[in-house]
Biopython code that builds the backbone (N, CA, C, O; Angstrom):
import numpy as np
from Bio.PDB.StructureBuilder import StructureBuilder

atoms = [
    (1, "MET", "N", (141.047, -72.896, -47.843)),
    (1, "MET", "CA", (139.557, -72.894, -48.156)),
    (1, "MET", "C", (139.186, -74.071, -47.316)),
    (1, "MET", "O", (139.906, -75.064, -47.208)),
    (2, "ALA", "N", (137.998, -73.913, -46.710)),
    (2, "ALA", "CA", (137.331, -75.261, -45.814)),
    (2, "ALA", "C", (136.438, -75.900, -46.703)),
    (2, "ALA", "O", (135.741, -75.453, -47.614)),
    (3, "THR", "N", (136.623, -77.202, -46.186)),
    (3, "THR", "CA", (135.697, -77.971, -46.899)),
    (3, "THR", "C", (134.257, -78.516, -46.273)),
    (3, "THR", "O", (134.058, -78.757, -45.082)),
    (4, "THR", "N", (133.447, -78.630, -47.190)),
    (4, "THR", "CA", (132.312, -78.693, -46.807)),
    (4, "THR", "C", (131.833, -80.129, -46.578)),
    (4, "THR", "O", (132.123, -80.998, -47.401)),
    (5, "SER", "N", (131.132, -80.399, -45.521)),
    (5, "SER", "CA", (130.447, -82.150, -45.871)),
    (5, "SER", "C", (129.068, -82.026, -45.877)),
    (5, "SER", "O", (128.490, -80.977, -45.591)),
    (6, "LEU", "N", (128.514, -83.064, -46.194)),
    (6, "LEU", "CA", (127.125, -83.254, -46.270)),
    (6, "LEU", "C", (126.307, -82.937, -45.121)),
    (6, "LEU", "O", (125.097, -82.718, -45.196)),
    (7, "HIS", "N", (127.083, -82.913, -43.907)),
    (7, "HIS", "CA", (126.018, -82.352, -42.600)),
    (7, "HIS", "C", (126.042, -80.982, -42.331)),
    (7, "HIS", "O", (125.301, -80.423, -41.523)),
    (8, "ASP", "N", (126.913, -80.436, -43.026)),
    (8, "ASP", "CA", (127.008, -78.974, -43.354)),
    (8, "ASP", "C", (125.736, -78.274, -44.488)),
    (8, "ASP", "O", (125.217, -77.165, -44.364)),
    (9, "ILE", "N", (125.464, -79.262, -45.540)),
    (9, "ILE", "CA", (124.342, -78.874, -46.896)),
    (9, "ILE", "C", (123.547, -79.304, -46.122)),
    (9, "ILE", "O", (122.857, -78.377, -45.697)),
    (10, "LEU", "N", (123.197, -80.518, -45.586)),
    (10, "LEU", "CA", (122.127, -81.196, -45.367)),
    (10, "LEU", "C", (121.314, -81.261, -44.112)),
    (10, "LEU", "O", (121.919, -80.841, -43.126)),
    (11, "HIS", "N", (120.225, -81.636, -43.926)),
    (11, "HIS", "CA", (119.651, -81.630, -42.660)),
    (11, "HIS", "C", (119.654, -83.230, -42.280)),
    (11, "HIS", "O", (118.757, -84.031, -42.544)),
    (12, "LEU", "N", (120.866, -83.486, -41.607)),
    (12, "LEU", "CA", (120.742, -84.781, -40.893)),
    (12, "LEU", "C", (121.072, -85.000, -39.493)),
    (12, "LEU", "O", (122.047, -84.410, -39.028)),
    (13, "ASP", "N", (120.369, -85.786, -38.761)),
    (13, "ASP", "CA", (120.345, -86.191, -37.513)),
    (13, "ASP", "C", (121.740, -86.495, -36.996)),
    (13, "ASP", "O", (122.702, -86.287, -37.735)),
    (14, "GLY", "N", (121.878, -86.887, -35.991)),
    (14, "GLY", "CA", (123.029, -87.316, -35.266)),
    (14, "GLY", "C", (123.192, -88.342, -35.543)),
    (14, "GLY", "O", (124.197, -88.788, -34.988)),
    (15, "ASP", "N", (122.709, -89.021, -36.153)),
    (15, "ASP", "CA", (123.127, -90.628, -36.897)),
    (15, "ASP", "C", (123.268, -90.807, -38.150)),
    (15, "ASP", "O", (123.343, -91.928, -38.654)),
    (16, "GLY", "N", (123.328, -89.529, -38.915)),
    (16, "GLY", "CA", (123.515, -89.443, -40.391)),
    (16, "GLY", "C", (122.199, -89.842, -41.454)),
    (16, "GLY", "O", (122.312, -89.998, -42.669)),
    (17, "PHE", "N", (120.701, -89.983, -40.506)),
    (17, "PHE", "CA", (119.460, -89.826, -41.404)),
    (17, "PHE", "C", (119.065, -88.505, -41.744)),
    (17, "PHE", "O", (119.079, -87.523, -41.002)),
    (18, "PHE", "N", (118.718, -88.568, -42.913)),
    (18, "PHE", "CA", (118.173, -87.294, -43.382)),
    (18, "PHE", "C", (116.885, -86.749, -42.432)),
    (18, "PHE", "O", (116.159, -87.613, -41.940)),
    (19, "THR", "N", (116.584, -85.272, -42.159)),
    (19, "THR", "CA", (115.639, -85.277, -41.354)),
    (19, "THR", "C", (114.423, -84.942, -42.333)),
    (19, "THR", "O", (113.265, -85.153, -41.972)),
    (20, "ASP", "N", (114.703, -84.458, -43.476)),
    (20, "ASP", "CA", (113.652, -84.162, -44.503)),
    (20, "ASP", "C", (113.845, -85.016, -45.920)),
    (20, "ASP", "O", (114.591, -84.659, -46.832)),
    (21, "PRO", "N", (113.139, -86.044, -45.921)),
    (21, "PRO", "CA", (113.512, -87.055, -47.498)),
    (21, "PRO", "C", (113.222, -86.072, -48.632)),
    (21, "PRO", "O", (113.592, -86.437, -49.748)),
    (22, "ASN", "N", (112.668, -84.980, -48.536)),
    (22, "ASN", "CA", (112.331, -84.150, -49.747)),
    (22, "ASN", "C", (113.774, -83.611, -50.399)),
    (22, "ASN", "O", (114.000, -83.323, -51.574)),
    (23, "GLU", "N", (114.520, -83.577, -49.446)),
    (23, "GLU", "CA", (116.024, -82.789, -49.717)),
    (23, "GLU", "C", (116.683, -83.735, -50.670)),
    (23, "GLU", "O", (117.665, -83.354, -51.307)),
    (24, "TRP", "N", (116.215, -84.920, -50.806)),
    (24, "TRP", "CA", (117.303, -86.190, -51.381)),
    (24, "TRP", "C", (116.972, -86.208, -53.119)),
    (24, "TRP", "O", (115.853, -86.216, -53.632)),
    (25, "ASN", "N", (118.267, -86.209, -53.805)),
    (25, "ASN", "CA", (118.330, -86.426, -55.260)),
    (25, "ASN", "C", (119.187, -87.073, -55.408)),
    (25, "ASN", "O", (119.925, -87.134, -54.425)),
    (26, "GLU", "N", (119.627, -87.941, -56.685)),
    (26, "GLU", "CA", (120.500, -88.739, -56.847)),
    (26, "GLU", "C", (121.892, -88.151, -56.849)),
    (26, "GLU", "O", (122.896, -88.851, -56.720)),
    (27, "ALA", "N", (121.919, -86.747, -57.011)),
    (27, "ALA", "CA", (123.556, -86.532, -56.743)),
    (27, "ALA", "C", (123.727, -86.268, -55.216)),
    (27, "ALA", "O", (124.884, -86.205, -54.801)),
    (28, "LEU", "N", (122.992, -86.153, -54.586)),
    (28, "LEU", "CA", (123.216, -86.481, -52.945)),
    (28, "LEU", "C", (123.531, -87.524, -52.758)),
    (28, "LEU", "O", (124.566, -87.759, -52.134)),
    (29, "ALA", "N", (122.735, -88.495, -53.242)),
    (29, "ALA", "CA", (122.860, -90.022, -52.906)),
    (29, "ALA", "C", (124.267, -90.470, -53.682)),
    (29, "ALA", "O", (124.478, -91.664, -53.470)),
    (30, "GLU", "N", (125.172, -89.927, -54.422)),
    (30, "GLU", "CA", (126.334, -90.126, -54.933)),
    (30, "GLU", "C", (127.218, -89.911, -53.982)),
    (30, "GLU", "O", (128.043, -90.687, -53.502)),
    (31, "LEU", "N", (126.897, -88.323, -53.633)),
    (31, "LEU", "CA", (127.838, -88.054, -52.432)),
    (31, "LEU", "C", (127.791, -88.874, -51.164)),
    (31, "LEU", "O", (128.783, -89.344, -50.605)),
    (32, "ARG", "N", (126.939, -88.959, -50.894)),
    (32, "ARG", "CA", (126.467, -89.805, -49.503)),
    (32, "ARG", "C", (127.093, -91.057, -49.837)),
    (32, "ARG", "O", (127.957, -91.217, -48.975)),
    (33, "ALA", "N", (127.112, -92.056, -50.659)),
    (33, "ALA", "CA", (127.907, -92.904, -50.808)),
    (33, "ALA", "C", (129.017, -93.111, -50.948)),
    (33, "ALA", "O", (129.482, -94.248, -50.876)),
    (34, "ARG", "N", (129.862, -91.835, -51.232)),
    (34, "ARG", "CA", (131.038, -91.928, -51.442)),
    (34, "ARG", "C", (131.228, -91.510, -50.063)),
    (34, "ARG", "O", (132.366, -91.803, -49.696)),
    (35, "GLN", "N", (130.743, -91.103, -49.427)),
    (35, "GLN", "CA", (131.206, -90.537, -47.818)),
    (35, "GLN", "C", (131.069, -91.910, -47.255)),
    (35, "GLN", "O", (131.683, -92.025, -46.195)),
    (36, "MET", "N", (130.445, -92.990, -47.648)),
    (36, "MET", "CA", (130.200, -94.041, -46.555)),
    (36, "MET", "C", (131.013, -94.956, -47.410)),
    (36, "MET", "O", (130.448, -96.047, -47.492)),
    (37, "GLY", "N", (132.095, -94.911, -48.053)),
    (37, "GLY", "CA", (132.867, -95.882, -48.939)),
    (37, "GLY", "C", (132.361, -96.561, -50.402)),
    (37, "GLY", "O", (133.082, -97.347, -51.016)),
    (38, "ILE", "N", (131.325, -96.245, -50.769)),
    (38, "ILE", "CA", (130.867, -96.727, -52.052)),
    (38, "ILE", "C", (131.374, -95.735, -53.514)),
    (38, "ILE", "O", (130.739, -94.793, -53.987)),
    (39, "GLU", "N", (132.180, -96.074, -53.815)),
    (39, "GLU", "CA", (132.966, -94.887, -54.814)),
    (39, "GLU", "C", (131.688, -94.976, -55.869)),
    (39, "GLU", "O", (131.142, -93.874, -55.915)),
    (40, "SER", "N", (131.108, -95.854, -56.644)),
    (40, "SER", "CA", (129.972, -95.549, -57.943)),
    (40, "SER", "C", (128.808, -96.410, -57.396)),
    (40, "SER", "O", (128.958, -97.427, -56.718)),
    (41, "LEU", "N", (127.638, -95.874, -57.774)),
    (41, "LEU", "CA", (126.372, -96.345, -57.783)),
    (41, "LEU", "C", (126.099, -97.086, -58.901)),
    (41, "LEU", "O", (126.163, -96.415, -59.931)),
    (42, "SER", "N", (125.778, -98.396, -59.076)),
    (42, "SER", "CA", (125.766, -99.243, -60.081)),
    (42, "SER", "C", (124.099, -99.330, -60.135)),
    (42, "SER", "O", (123.312, -99.008, -59.245)),
    (43, "THR", "N", (123.793, -99.900, -61.541)),
    (43, "THR", "CA", (122.130, -100.061, -61.317)),
    (43, "THR", "C", (121.453, -100.893, -60.269)),
    (43, "THR", "O", (120.331, -100.640, -59.830)),
    (44, "ALA", "N", (122.107, -101.772, -59.942)),
    (44, "ALA", "CA", (121.728, -102.548, -58.835)),
    (44, "ALA", "C", (121.596, -101.689, -57.262)),
    (44, "ALA", "O", (120.837, -101.857, -56.308)),
    (45, "HIS", "N", (122.549, -100.862, -57.480)),
    (45, "HIS", "CA", (122.305, -99.891, -56.214)),
    (45, "HIS", "C", (121.085, -99.200, -56.310)),
    (45, "HIS", "O", (120.096, -99.146, -55.579)),
    (46, "TRP", "N", (121.451, -98.572, -57.620)),
    (46, "TRP", "CA", (119.768, -97.503, -57.611)),
    (46, "TRP", "C", (118.832, -97.994, -57.691)),
    (46, "TRP", "O", (117.873, -97.231, -57.573)),
    (47, "THR", "N", (118.502, -99.462, -57.923)),
    (47, "THR", "CA", (117.479, -100.613, -58.040)),
    (47, "THR", "C", (116.900, -100.375, -56.533)),
    (47, "THR", "O", (115.789, -99.929, -56.248)),
    (48, "ILE", "N", (117.790, -100.728, -55.763)),
    (48, "ILE", "CA", (117.454, -100.834, -54.467)),
    (48, "ILE", "C", (117.160, -99.536, -53.752)),
    (48, "ILE", "O", (116.083, -99.379, -53.179)),
    (49, "ILE", "N", (117.921, -98.776, -53.769)),
    (49, "ILE", "CA", (117.826, -97.194, -53.208)),
    (49, "ILE", "C", (115.889, -97.137, -53.855)),
    (49, "ILE", "O", (114.926, -97.443, -53.152)),
    (50, "HIS", "N", (115.836, -96.773, -54.986)),
    (50, "HIS", "CA", (114.490, -96.129, -55.231)),
    (50, "HIS", "C", (113.497, -97.151, -54.783)),
    (50, "HIS", "O", (112.332, -96.812, -54.571)),
    (51, "HIS", "N", (113.979, -98.646, -54.594)),
    (51, "HIS", "CA", (113.027, -99.457, -53.943)),
    (51, "HIS", "C", (112.422, -99.318, -52.858)),
    (51, "HIS", "O", (111.257, -99.641, -52.628)),
    (52, "ILE", "N", (113.653, -98.532, -51.692)),
    (52, "ILE", "CA", (113.227, -98.630, -50.563)),
    (52, "ILE", "C", (112.954, -97.376, -50.353)),
    (52, "ILE", "O", (112.537, -97.144, -49.218)),
    (53, "ARG", "N", (113.053, -96.393, -51.130)),
    (53, "ARG", "CA", (112.426, -95.029, -51.233)),
    (53, "ARG", "C", (111.108, -94.860, -51.467)),
    (53, "ARG", "O", (110.337, -94.141, -50.831)),
    (54, "GLN", "N", (110.855, -95.591, -52.464)),
    (54, "GLN", "CA", (109.500, -95.853, -52.914)),
    (54, "GLN", "C", (108.129, -96.346, -52.011)),
    (54, "GLN", "O", (106.936, -96.042, -52.002)),
    (55, "HIS", "N", (109.075, -97.353, -51.206)),
    (55, "HIS", "CA", (108.501, -98.206, -49.968)),
    (55, "HIS", "C", (108.081, -96.957, -48.882)),
    (55, "HIS", "O", (106.926, -96.554, -48.748)),
    (56, "TYR", "N", (108.932, -96.577, -48.343)),
    (56, "TYR", "CA", (109.030, -95.553, -47.400)),
    (56, "TYR", "C", (108.049, -94.441, -47.794)),
    (56, "TYR", "O", (107.247, -94.075, -46.936)),
    (57, "LEU", "N", (108.034, -93.917, -48.899)),
    (57, "LEU", "CA", (107.111, -92.810, -48.989)),
    (57, "LEU", "C", (105.883, -93.623, -49.156)),
    (57, "LEU", "O", (105.122, -93.064, -48.365)),
    (58, "GLN", "N", (105.205, -94.612, -49.703)),
    (58, "GLN", "CA", (104.209, -95.125, -49.850)),
    (58, "GLN", "C", (103.375, -95.695, -48.618)),
    (58, "GLN", "O", (102.164, -95.612, -48.413)),
    (59, "TYR", "N", (104.446, -96.342, -47.804)),
    (59, "TYR", "CA", (104.114, -97.402, -46.473)),
    (59, "TYR", "C", (104.551, -96.678, -45.181)),
    (59, "TYR", "O", (104.139, -97.053, -44.083)),
    (60, "GLY", "N", (105.363, -95.670, -45.325)),
    (60, "GLY", "CA", (106.230, -94.956, -43.946)),
    (60, "GLY", "C", (106.917, -96.086, -43.426)),
    (60, "GLY", "O", (106.795, -96.188, -42.205)),
    (61, "SER", "N", (107.820, -97.250, -44.149)),
    (61, "SER", "CA", (108.280, -98.182, -43.164)),
    (61, "SER", "C", (109.268, -98.722, -44.185)),
    (61, "SER", "O", (109.087, -98.664, -45.401)),
    (62, "LEU", "N", (110.617, -99.397, -43.424)),
    (62, "LEU", "CA", (111.135, -99.912, -44.407)),
    (62, "LEU", "C", (110.769, -101.571, -44.584)),
    (62, "LEU", "O", (110.310, -102.451, -43.856)),
    (63, "PRO", "N", (111.275, -101.459, -46.068)),
    (63, "PRO", "CA", (110.864, -103.085, -46.633)),
    (63, "PRO", "C", (111.814, -104.077, -45.950)),
    (63, "PRO", "O", (112.881, -103.804, -45.400)),
    (64, "SER", "N", (111.181, -105.387, -46.096)),
    (64, "SER", "CA", (112.390, -106.106, -45.427)),
    (64, "SER", "C", (113.429, -106.728, -46.589)),
    (64, "SER", "O", (113.123, -107.105, -47.720)),
    (65, "MET", "N", (114.597, -106.720, -46.033)),
    (65, "MET", "CA", (115.407, -107.368, -47.133)),
    (65, "MET", "C", (115.072, -108.595, -47.923)),
    (65, "MET", "O", (115.443, -108.717, -49.091)),
    (66, "SER", "N", (114.279, -109.628, -47.208)),
    (66, "SER", "CA", (113.877, -110.472, -48.167)),
    (66, "SER", "C", (113.041, -110.241, -49.285)),
    (66, "SER", "O", (113.117, -110.896, -50.325)),
    (67, "HIS", "N", (112.114, -109.164, -49.052)),
    (67, "HIS", "CA", (111.265, -108.644, -50.023)),
    (67, "HIS", "C", (112.030, -108.002, -50.989)),
    (67, "HIS", "O", (111.679, -108.320, -52.126)),
    (68, "ILE", "N", (112.953, -107.208, -50.942)),
    (68, "ILE", "CA", (113.600, -106.452, -51.840)),
    (68, "ILE", "C", (114.527, -107.524, -52.297)),
    (68, "ILE", "O", (114.743, -107.464, -53.507)),
    (69, "CYS", "N", (115.065, -108.377, -51.740)),
    (69, "CYS", "CA", (115.539, -109.394, -52.617)),
    (69, "CYS", "C", (114.935, -109.991, -53.660)),
    (69, "CYS", "O", (115.409, -109.964, -54.796)),
    (70, "ARG", "N", (113.481, -110.768, -53.245)),
    (70, "ARG", "CA", (112.714, -111.447, -53.897)),
    (70, "ARG", "C", (112.068, -110.539, -55.221)),
    (70, "ARG", "O", (111.941, -110.948, -56.375)),
    (71, "ALA", "N", (111.708, -109.202, -54.693)),
    (71, "ALA", "CA", (111.198, -108.306, -56.105)),
    (71, "ALA", "C", (112.600, -108.090, -56.698)),
    (71, "ALA", "O", (112.279, -107.492, -57.725)),
    (72, "HIS", "N", (113.827, -108.170, -56.733)),
    (72, "HIS", "CA", (114.914, -108.098, -57.716)),
    (72, "HIS", "C", (115.752, -109.095, -58.051)),
    (72, "HIS", "O", (116.752, -109.065, -58.768)),
    (73, "ASN", "N", (115.262, -109.959, -57.480)),
    (73, "ASN", "CA", (116.095, -111.503, -57.929)),
    (73, "ASN", "C", (117.441, -111.269, -57.614)),
    (73, "ASN", "O", (118.288, -111.518, -58.472)),
    (74, "LEU", "N", (117.860, -110.715, -56.229)),
    (74, "LEU", "CA", (118.805, -110.797, -55.741)),
    (74, "LEU", "C", (119.070, -111.751, -54.319)),
    (74, "LEU", "O", (118.142, -111.805, -53.512)),
    (75, "ASP", "N", (120.307, -112.478, -54.035)),
    (75, "ASP", "CA", (120.294, -113.025, -52.865)),
    (75, "ASP", "C", (120.987, -112.071, -52.021)),
    (75, "ASP", "O", (121.432, -110.988, -52.403)),
    (76, "ARG", "N", (121.049, -112.549, -50.836)),
    (76, "ARG", "CA", (121.649, -111.855, -49.589)),
    (76, "ARG", "C", (123.022, -111.341, -49.599)),
    (76, "ARG", "O", (123.339, -110.302, -49.019)),
    (77, "GLU", "N", (124.027, -112.256, -50.421)),
    (77, "GLU", "CA", (125.175, -112.293, -50.543)),
    (77, "GLU", "C", (125.376, -111.024, -51.520)),
    (77, "GLU", "O", (126.216, -110.171, -51.235)),
    (78, "ALA", "N", (124.485, -110.912, -52.821)),
    (78, "ALA", "CA", (124.623, -109.737, -53.538)),
    (78, "ALA", "C", (124.143, -108.325, -52.808)),
    (78, "ALA", "O", (124.726, -107.251, -52.954)),
    (79, "TRP", "N", (123.109, -108.514, -52.095)),
    (79, "TRP", "CA", (122.598, -107.429, -51.121)),
    (79, "TRP", "C", (124.081, -106.933, -50.476)),
    (79, "TRP", "O", (124.541, -105.822, -50.741)),
    (80, "MET", "N", (124.613, -107.681, -49.796)),
    (80, "MET", "CA", (125.362, -107.377, -48.996)),
    (80, "MET", "C", (127.086, -107.026, -49.602)),
    (80, "MET", "O", (127.945, -106.374, -49.010)),
    (81, "GLN", "N", (127.175, -107.584, -50.716)),
    (81, "GLN", "CA", (128.525, -107.129, -51.834)),
    (81, "GLN", "C", (127.804, -105.481, -52.138)),
    (81, "GLN", "O", (128.631, -104.585, -51.969)),
    (82, "LEU", "N", (126.638, -105.085, -52.482)),
    (82, "LEU", "CA", (126.172, -103.654, -52.961)),
    (82, "LEU", "C", (126.252, -102.716, -51.477)),
    (82, "LEU", "O", (126.646, -101.549, -51.488)),
    (83, "PHE", "N", (125.902, -103.283, -50.478)),
    (83, "PHE", "CA", (125.830, -102.161, -49.130)),
    (83, "PHE", "C", (126.622, -103.019, -48.382)),
    (83, "PHE", "O", (126.142, -103.968, -47.762)),
    (84, "HIS", "N", (127.699, -102.771, -48.396)),
    (84, "HIS", "CA", (128.836, -103.878, -47.080)),
    (84, "HIS", "C", (128.312, -103.328, -45.402)),
    (84, "HIS", "O", (128.757, -103.849, -44.379)),
    (85, "HIS", "N", (127.433, -102.341, -45.408)),
    (85, "HIS", "CA", (127.092, -102.522, -43.785)),
    (85, "HIS", "C", (125.722, -102.571, -43.613)),
    (85, "HIS", "O", (125.246, -101.952, -42.662)),
    (86, "GLY", "N", (124.929, -103.253, -44.430)),
    (86, "GLY", "CA", (123.466, -103.787, -44.353)),
    (86, "GLY", "C", (122.617, -102.499, -44.864)),
    (86, "GLY", "O", (123.000, -101.479, -45.438)),
    (87, "PRO", "N", (121.493, -102.862, -44.501)),
    (87, "PRO", "CA", (120.227, -102.152, -44.760)),
    (87, "PRO", "C", (120.406, -100.676, -44.674)),
    (87, "PRO", "O", (120.026, -99.992, -45.624)),
    (88, "VAL", "N", (121.054, -100.008, -43.425)),
    (88, "VAL", "CA", (121.461, -98.872, -42.921)),
    (88, "VAL", "C", (121.624, -98.300, -43.742)),
    (88, "VAL", "O", (120.924, -97.347, -44.085)),
    (89, "GLU", "N", (122.826, -98.811, -44.434)),
    (89, "GLU", "CA", (123.577, -98.008, -45.340)),
    (89, "GLU", "C", (122.968, -97.554, -46.505)),
    (89, "GLU", "O", (123.283, -96.623, -47.245)),
    (90, "ALA", "N", (121.881, -98.494, -46.570)),
    (90, "ALA", "CA", (121.332, -98.285, -48.206)),
    (90, "ALA", "C", (120.256, -97.102, -47.845)),
    (90, "ALA", "O", (120.009, -96.179, -48.622)),
    (91, "TRP", "N", (119.623, -97.269, -46.500)),
    (91, "TRP", "CA", (118.528, -96.057, -45.966)),
    (91, "TRP", "C", (119.480, -94.986, -46.049)),
    (91, "TRP", "O", (119.485, -94.294, -47.067)),
    (92, "LYS", "N", (120.128, -94.800, -45.300)),
    (92, "LYS", "CA", (121.122, -93.468, -45.747)),
    (92, "LYS", "C", (121.364, -92.884, -46.929)),
    (92, "LYS", "O", (121.369, -91.657, -47.037)),
    (93, "ILE", "N", (121.587, -93.685, -47.928)),
    (93, "ILE", "CA", (122.322, -93.055, -49.149)),
    (93, "ILE", "C", (120.756, -92.573, -49.605)),
    (93, "ILE", "O", (120.635, -91.441, -50.072)),
    (94, "ALA", "N", (119.670, -93.361, -49.479)),
    (94, "ALA", "CA", (118.411, -93.273, -50.081)),
    (94, "ALA", "C", (117.626, -92.105, -49.633)),
    (94, "ALA", "O", (116.585, -91.693, -50.145)),
    (95, "GLY", "N", (118.319, -91.573, -48.510)),
    (95, "GLY", "CA", (117.738, -90.021, -48.237)),
    (95, "GLY", "C", (116.812, -89.969, -47.255)),
    (95, "GLY", "O", (116.102, -88.977, -47.090)),
    (96, "LEU", "N", (116.753, -90.930, -46.595)),
    (96, "LEU", "CA", (115.468, -91.310, -45.779)),
    (96, "LEU", "C", (115.776, -90.905, -44.078)),
    (96, "LEU", "O", (116.945, -90.750, -43.724)),
    (97, "PRO", "N", (114.731, -90.765, -43.162)),
    (97, "PRO", "CA", (114.905, -90.228, -41.957)),
    (97, "PRO", "C", (115.097, -91.502, -41.040)),
    (97, "PRO", "O", (114.794, -92.634, -41.419)),
    (98, "ASP", "N", (115.555, -91.252, -39.972)),
    (98, "ASP", "CA", (115.689, -92.178, -38.921)),
    (98, "ASP", "C", (114.404, -93.297, -38.845)),
    (98, "ASP", "O", (113.374, -92.693, -38.547)),
    (99, "PRO", "N", (114.184, -94.700, -39.023)),
    (99, "PRO", "CA", (113.228, -95.102, -39.106)),
    (99, "PRO", "C", (112.445, -95.792, -37.914)),
    (99, "PRO", "O", (111.451, -96.513, -38.000)),
    (100, "GLY", "N", (113.163, -95.379, -36.733)),
    (100, "GLY", "CA", (112.594, -95.635, -35.406)),
    (100, "GLY", "C", (113.571, -96.823, -34.582)),
    (100, "GLY", "O", (114.426, -97.553, -35.084)),
    (101, "GLU", "N", (113.242, -96.762, -33.517)),
    (101, "GLU", "CA", (113.853, -97.902, -32.879)),
    (101, "GLU", "C", (113.679, -99.368, -33.110)),
    (101, "GLU", "O", (114.597, -100.129, -32.801)),
    (102, "GLU", "N", (112.629, -99.797, -33.603)),
    (102, "GLU", "CA", (112.507, -101.299, -34.203)),
    (102, "GLU", "C", (112.894, -101.463, -35.414)),
    (102, "GLU", "O", (113.325, -102.602, -35.589)),
    (103, "ALA", "N", (112.934, -100.604, -36.612)),
    (103, "ALA", "CA", (113.538, -100.621, -37.763)),
    (103, "ALA", "C", (114.858, -100.651, -37.773)),
    (103, "ALA", "O", (115.481, -101.239, -38.657)),
    (104, "LYS", "N", (115.528, -99.905, -36.608)),
    (104, "LYS", "CA", (116.942, -99.708, -36.685)),
    (104, "LYS", "C", (117.247, -100.958, -36.012)),
    (104, "LYS", "O", (118.345, -101.375, -36.379)),
    (105, "ALA", "N", (116.669, -101.717, -35.150)),
    (105, "ALA", "CA", (117.214, -103.207, -34.550)),
    (105, "ALA", "C", (117.132, -103.967, -35.569)),
    (105, "ALA", "O", (118.174, -104.560, -35.853)),
    (106, "TYR", "N", (116.195, -104.159, -36.249)),
    (106, "TYR", "CA", (116.117, -105.261, -37.797)),
    (106, "TYR", "C", (117.481, -104.804, -38.486)),
    (106, "TYR", "O", (118.367, -105.655, -38.563)),
    (107, "MET", "N", (117.718, -103.530, -38.992)),
    (107, "MET", "CA", (118.620, -103.163, -39.705)),
    (107, "MET", "C", (120.243, -103.788, -39.056)),
    (107, "MET", "O", (121.166, -104.325, -39.669)),
    (108, "ALA", "N", (120.133, -103.530, -37.924)),
    (108, "ALA", "CA", (121.155, -103.890, -37.007)),
    (108, "ALA", "C", (121.672, -105.669, -36.865)),
    (108, "ALA", "O", (122.759, -106.224, -36.706)),
    (109, "ASN", "N", (120.294, -106.125, -37.016)),
    (109, "ASN", "CA", (120.644, -107.911, -37.132)),
    (109, "ASN", "C", (120.986, -108.407, -38.591)),
    (109, "ASN", "O", (121.488, -109.496, -38.868)),
    (110, "GLU", "N", (120.635, -107.443, -39.444)),
    (110, "GLU", "CA", (121.182, -107.582, -40.781)),
    (110, "GLU", "C", (122.424, -107.460, -41.052)),
    (110, "GLU", "O", (123.150, -108.112, -41.804)),
    (111, "ASP", "N", (122.640, -106.506, -40.331)),
    (111, "ASP", "CA", (124.216, -105.897, -40.693)),
    (111, "ASP", "C", (125.626, -106.609, -39.980)),
    (111, "ASP", "O", (125.804, -106.945, -38.809)),
    (112, "PRO", "N", (126.379, -106.681, -40.947)),
    (112, "PRO", "CA", (127.623, -108.032, -40.246)),
    (112, "PRO", "C", (128.642, -106.416, -39.850)),
    (112, "PRO", "O", (128.992, -106.437, -38.670)),
    (113, "HIS", "N", (128.942, -105.614, -40.323)),
    (113, "HIS", "CA", (129.684, -104.328, -40.021)),
    (113, "HIS", "C", (128.816, -103.244, -39.343)),
    (113, "HIS", "O", (128.579, -102.421, -40.227)),
    (114, "PRO", "N", (128.372, -102.949, -38.464)),
    (114, "PRO", "CA", (127.888, -101.943, -38.158)),
    (114, "PRO", "C", (128.477, -100.630, -38.508)),
    (114, "PRO", "O", (129.682, -100.428, -38.358)),
    (115, "LEU", "N", (127.503, -99.550, -39.065)),
    (115, "LEU", "CA", (128.416, -98.105, -39.492)),
    (115, "LEU", "C", (127.132, -97.174, -38.979)),
    (115, "LEU", "O", (125.915, -97.351, -39.031)),
    (116, "ARG", "N", (128.243, -95.752, -38.291)),
    (116, "ARG", "CA", (127.341, -94.990, -37.989)),
    (116, "ARG", "C", (127.919, -93.674, -38.716)),
    (116, "ARG", "O", (128.819, -93.068, -38.136)),
    (117, "HIS", "N", (127.605, -93.358, -39.544)),
    (117, "HIS", "CA", (127.827, -92.209, -40.161)),
    (117, "HIS", "C", (126.738, -90.782, -40.206)),
    (117, "HIS", "O", (127.072, -89.771, -40.824)),
]
sb = StructureBuilder()
sb.init_structure("model")
sb.init_model(0)
sb.init_chain("A")
sb.init_seg("    ")
for serial, (resi, resn, name, xyz) in enumerate(atoms, 1):
    if name == "N":
        sb.init_residue(resn, " ", resi, " ")
    sb.init_atom(name, np.array(xyz, "f"), 0.0, 1.0, " ", f" {name:<3s}", serial, name[0])
structure = sb.get_structure()
């Protein structure tokens, strides 16, 4: 029996970003998280995931990591414990499209261990 990957199920671009954020749901987020090495999404994960989705859907941009931390009383270390590969990991799990070169550069600067899934 052939295995099915998320790339077969979803419309992901070459860098693993959703091409249509409307395809996203929490079950797919859980699958995507496992694919990226996060076995279980905690309440803290979901808080960040929903925050960045809401921000993107409302403003069309990535919220700053410091904004997310302040809004949810997290320090940078807590963020990195949740998403070991930084904002890009959270962005991909949140089912959002490629945020553009400037945002990807910002995310890369916040990422201690680059990830390309």
